[in-house]
DRENZAVO-612912 format. One record per residue (C-alpha): residue number from 1; residue in one letter; x, y, z. Coordinates in nm, 2 decimals, m for minus. Layout:
  seq  type       x       y       z
  NUM     A       X       Y       Z
...
***
This chain:
  seq  type       x       y       z
    1     X    9.27   12.99    8.46
    2     X    8.94   12.88    8.71
    3     X    8.63   12.84    8.61
    4     X    8.37   12.76    8.90
    5     X    8.07   12.67    8.71
    6     X    7.72   12.65    8.88
    7     X    7.85   12.56    9.20
    8     X    7.61   12.49    9.48
    9     X    7.74   12.41    9.85
   10     X    7.47   12.31   10.09
   11     X    7.59   12.22   10.53
   12     X    7.35   12.05   10.67
   13     X    7.11   12.01   10.44
   14     X    6.77   11.85   10.51
   15     X    6.78   11.96   10.88
   16     X    6.67   12.26   11.10
   17     X    7.07   12.38   11.07
   18     X    7.05   12.37   10.68
   19     X    7.25   12.70   10.55
   20     X    7.31   12.75   10.17
   21     X    7.68   12.87   10.15
   22     X    7.70   12.86    9.77
   23     X    7.40   12.91    9.53
   24     X    7.47   12.82    9.15
   25     X    7.79   13.04    9.16
   26     X    7.96   13.06    8.83
   27     X    8.29   13.25    8.82
   28     X    8.58   13.31    8.56
   29     X    8.96   13.40    8.64
   30     X    9.19   13.49    8.32
   31     X    9.49   13.36    8.37
   32     X    9.73   13.69    8.52
   33     X    9.39   13.81    8.70
   34     X    9.44   13.94    9.06
   35     X    9.04   13.91    9.19
   36     X    8.94   14.04    9.56
   37     X    8.69   13.91    9.72
   38     X    8.47   14.07    9.98
   39     X    8.10   14.04   10.13
   40     X    7.93   14.05   10.50
   41     X    7.97   13.74   10.73
   42     X    7.81   13.45   10.61
   43     X    7.86   13.58   10.24
   44     X    8.05   13.23   10.12
   45     X    8.37   13.44   10.04
   46     X    8.59   13.13   10.23
   47     X    8.40   12.86   10.12
   48     X    8.44   12.95    9.78
   49     X    8.80   12.95    9.83
   50     X    8.73   12.62   10.04
   51     X    8.54   12.43    9.69
   52     X    8.81   12.57    9.45
   53     X    9.12   12.39    9.71
   54     X    8.92   12.09    9.75
   55     X    8.78   12.08   10.13
   56     X    8.43   12.07   10.07
   57     X    8.29   11.85    9.80
   58     X    8.07   12.03    9.56
   59     X    7.64   11.96    9.59
   60     X    7.67   12.08    9.28
   61     X    7.84   12.18    8.94
   62     X    8.22   12.20    8.81
   63     X    8.57   12.38    8.92
   64     X    8.81   12.37    8.64
   65     X    9.18   12.50    8.69
   66     X    9.35   12.54    8.36
   67     X    9.18   12.34    8.16
   68     X    9.17   12.05    8.39
   69     X    8.84   11.94    8.58
   70     X    8.91   11.93    8.92
   71     X    8.59   11.89    9.06
   72     X    8.61   11.55    9.19
   73     X    8.97   11.57    9.29
   74     X    9.03   11.54    9.69
   75     X    9.24   11.80    9.80
   76     X    9.58   11.63    9.83
   77     X    9.57   11.59    9.43
   78     X    9.50   11.98    9.34
   79     X    9.76   12.08    9.57
   80     X   10.00   12.09    9.27
   81     X    9.82   12.33    9.12
   82     X    9.71   12.56    9.37
   83     X    9.90   12.78    9.61
   84     X    9.74   12.87    9.98
   85     X    9.81   13.12   10.27
   86     X    9.58   13.11   10.54
   87     X    9.47   13.35   10.77
   88     X    9.66   13.20   11.10
   89     X    9.98   13.29   11.04
   90     X   10.07   12.95   11.26
   91     X    9.94   12.76   10.94
   92     X   10.15   12.70   10.62
   93     X   10.48   12.61   10.78
   94     X   10.63   12.38   11.00
   95     X   10.69   12.60   11.34
   96     X   10.99   12.31   11.46
   97     X   11.18   12.33   11.13
   98     X   11.42   12.62   11.02
   99     X   11.37   12.89   10.78
  100     X   11.58   12.73   10.55
  101     X   11.40   12.43   10.57
  102     X   11.02   12.53   10.51
  103     X   11.17   12.67   10.18
  104     X   11.34   12.37   10.07
  105     X   11.00   12.18   10.15
  106     X   10.85   12.45    9.87
  107     X   11.13   12.43    9.64
  108     X   11.07   12.04    9.61
  109     X   10.68   12.07    9.55
  110     X   10.62   11.85    9.25
  111     X   10.95   11.67    9.25
  112     X   11.07   11.29    9.29
  113     X   11.13   11.18    9.62
  114     X   11.48   11.04    9.68
  115     X   11.75   11.02    9.91
  116     X   12.01   11.37    9.93
  117     X   12.10   11.60   10.11
  118     X   11.80   11.82   10.14
  119     X   11.99   12.18   10.12
  120     X   12.31   12.23    9.92
  121     X   12.51   12.55    9.88
  122     X   12.31   12.63    9.55
  123     X   11.96   12.60    9.78
  124     X   12.09   12.83   10.07
  125     X   12.22   13.14    9.78
  126     X   11.93   13.11    9.66
  127     X   11.72   13.10    9.94
  128     X   11.92   13.44   10.08
  129     X   11.85   13.61    9.75
  130     X   11.44   13.53    9.79
  131     X   11.43   13.63   10.21
  132     X   11.65   13.92   10.12
  133     X   11.37   14.04    9.84
  134     X   11.10   14.06   10.15
  135     X   11.32   14.32   10.31
  136     X   11.26   14.23   10.66
  137     X   11.61   14.12   10.80
  138     X   11.49   13.71   10.70
  139     X   11.79   13.65   10.53
  140     X   12.04   13.65   10.81
  141     X   11.76   13.43   11.01
  142     X   11.76   13.17   10.76
  143     X   11.86   12.89   11.04
  144     X   11.58   13.03   11.29
  145     X   11.30   12.81   11.38
  146     X   10.95   12.95   11.23
  147     X   10.81   12.92   11.50
  148     X   11.03   13.19   11.69
  149     X   10.93   13.42   11.41
  150     X   10.68   13.74   11.44
  151     X   10.32   13.66   11.26
  152     X   10.39   13.94   10.97
  153     X   10.73   13.73   10.91
  154     X   10.54   13.40   10.87
  155     X   10.28   13.52   10.64
  156     X   10.56   13.69   10.42
  157     X   10.78   13.35   10.44
  158     X   10.44   13.18   10.38
  159     X   10.37   13.36   10.04
  160     X   10.72   13.31    9.94
  161     X   10.65   12.92    9.97
  162     X   10.36   12.95    9.83
  163     X   10.48   13.09    9.51
  164     X   10.81   12.93    9.47
  165     X   10.70   12.67    9.24
  166     X   10.44   12.93    9.05
  167     X   10.11   12.79    9.15
  168     X    9.81   12.79    8.86
  169     X    9.62   12.93    9.15
  170     X    9.70   13.13    9.44
  171     X    9.46   13.17    9.66
  172     X    9.48   13.45   10.02
  173     X    9.22   13.36   10.29
  174     X    9.24   13.70   10.49
  175     X    9.58   13.63   10.53
  176     X    9.65   13.95   10.71
  177     X    9.35   13.94   10.95
  178     X    9.56   13.84   11.22
  179     X    9.84   14.12   11.19
  180     X    9.83   14.46   11.29
  181     X    9.83   14.72   11.07
  182     X   10.12   14.82   10.96
  183     X   10.28   14.44   10.92
  184     X    9.93   14.38   10.73
  185     X   10.02   14.71   10.48
  186     X   10.37   14.54   10.44
  187     X   10.26   14.17   10.37
  188     X    9.97   14.31   10.14
  189     X   10.30   14.46    9.94
  190     X   10.48   14.18    9.93
  191     X   10.20   13.99    9.79
  192     X   10.12   14.27    9.53
  193     X   10.45   14.23    9.45
  194     X   10.48   13.83    9.42
  195     X   10.17   13.86    9.23
  196     X   10.29   14.08    9.00
  197     X   10.65   13.94    8.92
  198     X   10.51   13.59    8.87
  199     X   10.22   13.69    8.65
  200     X   10.02   13.45    8.91
  201     X    9.64   13.44    8.90
  202     X    9.51   13.50    9.23
  203     X    9.18   13.51    9.49
  204     X    9.20   13.71    9.73
  205     X    8.95   13.69   10.06
  206     X    8.91   13.98   10.30
  207     X    8.67   14.20   10.53
  208     X    8.89   14.55   10.46
  209     X    8.71   14.72   10.19
  210     X    9.03   15.00   10.14
  211     X    9.22   14.67   10.08
  212     X    8.97   14.50    9.82
  213     X    8.98   14.83    9.62
  214     X    9.33   14.91    9.65
  215     X    9.50   14.60    9.52
  216     X    9.40   14.31    9.25
  217     X    9.28   14.42    8.86
  218     X    8.89   14.28    9.00
  219     X    8.70   14.29    9.26
  220     X    8.36   14.10    9.36
  221     X    8.12   14.13    9.63
  222     X    7.94   13.83    9.75
  223     X    7.59   13.82    9.97
  224     X    7.41   13.49   10.08
  225     X    7.61   13.25    9.86
  226     X    7.60   13.47    9.54
  227     X    7.84   13.69    9.33
  228     X    7.66   14.03    9.30
  229     X    7.88   14.24    9.21
  230     X    8.16   14.26    8.98
  231     X    8.39   14.53    8.91
  232     X    8.68   14.55    8.67
  233     X    8.89   14.78    8.45
  234     X    8.89   15.19    8.50
  235     X    8.56   15.12    8.73
  236     X    8.77   14.93    8.98
  237     X    9.05   15.22    8.98
  238     X    8.80   15.49    8.99
  239     X    8.61   15.30    9.31
  240     X    8.55   15.44    9.60
  241     X    8.42   15.26    9.95
  242     X    8.10   15.50    9.92
  243     X    8.05   15.40    9.58
  244     X    8.05   15.05    9.66
  245     X    7.81   15.07    9.93
  246     X    7.58   15.20    9.71
  247     X    7.66   14.96    9.46
  248     X    7.57   14.67    9.71
  249     X    7.24   14.81    9.84
  250     X    7.12   14.86    9.47
  251     X    7.26   14.48    9.42
  252     X    7.10   14.34    9.69
  253     X    6.84   14.56    9.82
  254     X    6.94   14.58   10.15
  255     X    7.20   14.74   10.39
  256     X    7.61   14.60   10.37
  257     X    7.56   14.44   10.73
  258     X    7.92   14.38   10.86
  259     X    8.06   14.62   11.11
  260     X    8.44   14.46   11.06
  261     X    8.48   14.56   10.70
  262     X    8.33   14.90   10.76
  263     X    8.60   14.95   11.07
  264     X    8.83   14.84   10.86
***
């Protein structure tokens, strides 16, 4: 479903501030893979998501989504293949629009534009049932403005919007990092359920080692712009934080240096 082929990205090339964000990275995700990505600060985690989404152009290599080479496509043209949830709960939704209006925008993704009622009775019934599944009481707040909801409620709705049209690929960029632990756990539970129920292919960046191990069928660790570990199957099911740190040290030749990840 996703092929990243020998992708390199360098920021400020040829200057004293040159930074190699990705160095000849190759990665393949099969249809239905739920891959968690972990690494220290500056490892290249968020950069790899931004490259797939088209935020930055690649300096070398190719990106293929479901057999379509999107390497040269701008961000807005890749959007039909991708659903994305950001770290900031304020992104991904329109704060001054109602909950049902936000869902209606997501529901019409990829459809022809025209003049008609934005939300029909049938739509309202559909959105109410979808919101019920979140188990956050949002089905009674369909005409509330998004900006009045909590961060966790907004992220849950953003997840619903991102998966409503079953994207080829779901990108999750530390989407629980700005939430309190209890809310983050609830949003992760919803994430896992939506990915499984819709048989989605997902790539989730996280700083939390425990979450990286607990969710998904595959774990990737990055360091200095490269993929240094790729753990899947039974090996991932039996993985512990201690074992992961030991594997990192062996693969990189250095101690894992990210207080945020370790404290998580």
